C-alpha positions as CSV (number, residue, x, y, z in Angstrom):
1,M,-29.6,-77.8,27.2
2,S,-27.2,-79.7,29.5
3,P,-28.2,-80.4,33.1
4,R,-25.5,-77.9,34.2
5,E,-27.0,-75.2,32.0
6,A,-30.5,-76.0,33.3
7,E,-29.2,-75.6,36.9
8,I,-27.5,-72.3,36.1
9,L,-30.7,-71.1,34.4
10,A,-32.9,-72.1,37.4
11,T,-30.5,-70.3,39.8
12,L,-30.4,-67.3,37.6
13,G,-34.2,-67.3,37.5
14,D,-34.2,-67.1,41.3
15,L,-31.7,-64.3,41.3
16,L,-33.7,-62.4,38.8
17,A,-36.8,-62.8,40.8
18,R,-35.0,-61.4,43.9
19,E,-33.7,-58.5,41.8
20,T,-37.0,-57.6,40.1
21,G,-39.4,-58.7,42.8
22,T,-41.3,-60.7,40.2
23,R,-41.1,-64.4,39.5
24,R,-41.3,-65.2,35.8
25,E,-40.3,-67.8,33.3
26,V,-36.8,-67.0,32.1
27,A,-35.8,-68.2,28.6
28,L,-32.3,-68.3,27.2
29,G,-33.2,-65.9,24.5
30,A,-34.7,-63.3,26.8
31,D,-33.0,-59.9,26.3
32,L,-31.8,-58.6,29.7
33,Q,-32.8,-55.0,29.1
34,R,-35.7,-55.3,26.6
35,D,-37.5,-58.4,27.9
36,L,-36.6,-58.4,31.5
37,Q,-36.4,-54.6,31.8
38,L,-33.2,-54.5,33.7
39,D,-31.5,-51.1,33.7
40,S,-27.8,-50.5,34.3
41,M,-28.1,-50.4,38.1
42,S,-30.2,-53.6,38.1
43,L,-27.6,-55.3,35.9
44,L,-24.8,-54.3,38.2
45,S,-26.7,-55.6,41.2
46,L,-27.5,-58.8,39.4
47,A,-23.8,-59.3,38.6
48,V,-22.9,-58.9,42.3
49,R,-25.6,-61.5,43.2
50,I,-24.2,-63.9,40.5
51,E,-20.7,-63.5,41.7
52,D,-21.7,-64.2,45.3
53,T,-23.9,-67.1,44.4
54,F,-21.6,-68.9,41.9
55,L,-18.3,-67.7,43.5
56,V,-17.0,-66.5,40.1
57,R,-15.9,-63.2,38.7
58,L,-17.9,-61.8,35.7
59,D,-15.2,-59.6,34.3
60,E,-16.5,-59.5,30.7
61,D,-13.3,-58.6,28.9
62,G,-15.4,-56.4,26.5
63,E,-17.9,-59.2,26.0
64,T,-21.4,-58.0,25.4
65,L,-24.1,-59.7,27.4
66,R,-27.5,-59.2,25.8
67,T,-29.5,-62.3,26.7
68,V,-30.0,-64.7,29.5
69,G,-28.2,-67.3,27.3
70,D,-25.1,-65.0,27.1
71,L,-25.1,-64.8,30.8
72,V,-25.5,-68.6,31.3
73,S,-22.6,-69.2,28.9
74,L,-20.4,-66.7,30.7
75,I,-21.2,-68.2,34.1
76,E,-20.5,-71.7,32.8
77,R,-17.1,-70.6,31.3
78,R,-16.2,-68.9,34.6
79,L,-17.1,-72.1,36.6
80,D,-15.0,-74.1,34.2
81,E,-12.0,-71.8,34.8
82,A,-12.5,-71.9,38.5
83,V,-12.2,-75.7,38.7
84,P,-8.6,-76.6,39.6
85,K,-6.9,-78.7,36.9
86,E,-5.8,-82.2,37.9
87,V,-2.3,-82.1,39.5
88,L,0.1,-84.5,37.9
89,P,2.6,-86.3,40.2
């Protein structure tokens, strides 16, 4: 796991703790619904928290997010897209 992924995972763990009211170890393979017991309303609320925290949009484009790892990957991609490309003179 890269340092950036570890940082995203740690922040995501904090957001999940706020959402669920319970602090727990969050693994990349954890299923958002089965393991973390997030229902559709909790997932929507978590998405808003993620967008506000990371300043990204999580429009999935039909992508299925089942695990914490899926979410970390999506956040990382959105962060990459948000970084302005170097302007050439």
